[in-house]
N, C-alpha and C positions, 0 to 999 in steps of 0.2 A: 530578456532575450529568449527565454523559454517560459511558456505559460503552461500550467498544469491545472486541469479542472476535474475534480472528483465528483462522481454521481453514484447513486445507488444506496445511500444510507437510508435508515428508517428504523421503525420499531418492529421487532420480531420476537416471538416467544422463544424461550430456552429450548434448545434442540432443533431449532429451525435453521434455515439457510438464507444467505444473502450474497449477492455478487456486486462488488464495487468496480467501477470503471474509472480510469484516469486517462483523459484525452490530453495529449501533448501537442503543442503547437509552437511556432517560432523556429528558433535555431536548434531543433531537436538533434540534428546531425552532430552537434557539439557534445552531446551527452552519451555516456556509455553505460551507466548504471541507472536502474530504476528500482525504486523500493517503496514499501508501505511502512509507515510508522503510525502509532496511535498514542493518544494522550487522554487519560482518564482524569476527572476532576481531582485536583490536588496532587496529581502524580507527574512524574517525569515523562517526557515524550520518549517512547521506546520503539525499538525496531521490531517489525513484524515479519516481513518477507522482502526478498530482493531478487532481482534477475538482471540479465544483460541483454542488450539489443542484439549482440553478435555472438552470443554463446548460450548454450542450453542450461548452464549451471544455475541452480536456484539455491536460495538460502532462507532458512526459517528460524524464528525464535522457537525455543523448546516448548513454550506455552501454547503454540498454535500448530506445531508440527503434527501432521496426520489429520488435521481438521481443515486447515486453510491451504489453498493452492494458488500460487501466483502464475500468471501467464501473460503473454503479450502478442499483439498482432502488429508486426512491423509496418505493414501496408497502411494500417489505420493509425499508426503512431499511438496506440492505446495499450495500456496495461490493465490487467484485471486482477481482482482478488476474490476468489471463490471461498466463501466462509460457510462451513458446515458444522453441525453439532454445536451451535453457538451456546455460550454460557453467559450468565449475567456478568461475569468478570471480564467479558469481551467488550462490555459497554465502554465506549470512548469516542472521541473524534478521530477519525482516520484520515491521515494525510498522505498524499502521494508526493514523492520526492525524486529528484534526478541529480546525478552526479556527472561531472565532466571527466573525472579521472577514476580509473579503476583503483579502488582501495577498499578498506574495510567498510562494510555497510553500516556506518555509524552516522549520527546526526552531523558530526563535523565534516564528513565526507560529502554531504549533499550540498549542492549549489542552488537548487531551485525547489520551491515548495508550493503545493497547492494550498487553498484556503481551508480544506478539510470538509469532510462529510460526517455527520453524526450517526452513530450506530447505537441503538439502545436495545438491549436484550432483557426482556422481562422474565420474571420467575413465577 
């Protein structure tokens, strides 16, 4: 019912920047929460950043706070993740997710997922 497509991943040197985009389509009006998660090889998928279509509140993981910024363009139904000062530990597949109900920004609260875009930070 909701499709999410991430773009913008790639290879970037440590200290560099990258901006990910998540284009939403379908019944986007049914969603309230948008978030970014990431999963490194052999690791659990973890929350990165989240926001709301109808509120300015944002939420970040402590590991990315101050370096990453989530934003959205409601008219384009697109969410962005600006990543600055990238570190090798940021290397992961980044997933866009959407939730129908306002709740904690956890994996369990998300109802729709994109297929992910890979970010590799070299050292």
